[in-house]
N, C-alpha and C positions, 0 to 999 in steps of 0.2 A: 592438304594442310601439310606444311613441313613440321619438323619436330619443334623448331623454336616457337612457332605459333601455337602448336599443340601445348607445350609447356607454359607458354605465357597465359593461355586460357585457364589452365589447371590452376595456376598460381592465383589468377584474379578470383576464380570460384572459391579456392580455399581462403583468400583474403576475405570475400564477402561473408563466408560461412563463419570465419573468425570473428568479424564485426557483429555478426548477428548474435553469436553466443556471448560476446562482452556486453551487448545491449540487454540480452536476457538476464545475464548475471547482475548487471547494475539494477535492473528492475526488481529482481529477487531480493537483493540487498536492501533496496529502498523499502520494500514490503516488510522485511523483517524489522528494519528501523521503525517503520510505522507503527507496527503491533507492539514493538517493545516500547514506544513512547506511550501508547494507549494503555499498556499494562503497568506503566511506570518504572520500567527497568532501564529505559534509556533517557538521558537528559538532552533534550533538543539543543539546549545552548552549547553543548560540547561538540556538536556536529560541525563539519567543514562546509565551506560554500557549495561544493559540488554535491555533497550528501543533502543539503538542504534543498537544492534545486531539484534533485532526483525524488526527494520526499515529497516535495510540493507537487510534482508531476503525478506521482502515484496516488497521492491524496485526491487530487482533482479527478483522475481517472476513476478511482473508487467511488467518489460521490456521484460522478455521472453515471456509473453503473447502478448505483443504488436509485438514483432518480428515475433512470429508465425502467428499472424493475418496478418502482412504486407506479409509475405511469402505466405500464403494462398491466399490473394488478387492478388499478382502477378501471382501466379501459375494459378489462374482461370481468368485471364484477366480483373480483375475489374479495374475501373479507379482510379486514385489517390484521387478523390473527395470522394470516399468511405472510404479512410484512416481516422482514428481518428484525430482530431485537435491537432495541437502541443501544449504542455504545455509550457507557457511561464513563467520565473520566476517573482515573485512579485518584484516590484520596488517601493522604497519608494521616492517619488518625492522630498521630503525634503533633503534627503541624496544625491540623484542623481540629481543635479541641472540641468544638461544639457541633460535631457532625453527627445526625441522627443515624442510628443503626436500622437494621432491616426490621426490627420490632418497634420502631418509633422512639425508643429511648435515646438520650444523648450520652455521648462518651465524653 
């Protein structure tokens, strides 16, 4: 292998590694956005098209992993208490004036 071919191969490997890292970073960013939306810290309406596509993909992957986990637990006779907790949407008490609190009273 001559030096030019060697360098070309090194460049291709480095470019593949760079693309892999970019993809991983994009997924991590989308996960942060997902949890930010769930916690009420991020307004999904302010996201760009690319972020929305990435978010949709991450949500689909997350839901599929949860479904797989539930199926696995059902198949192996695990109790429902071993299922992950439900994710409840963030509620803004000022906007939702008649929201029951944890003790059952209304705010």
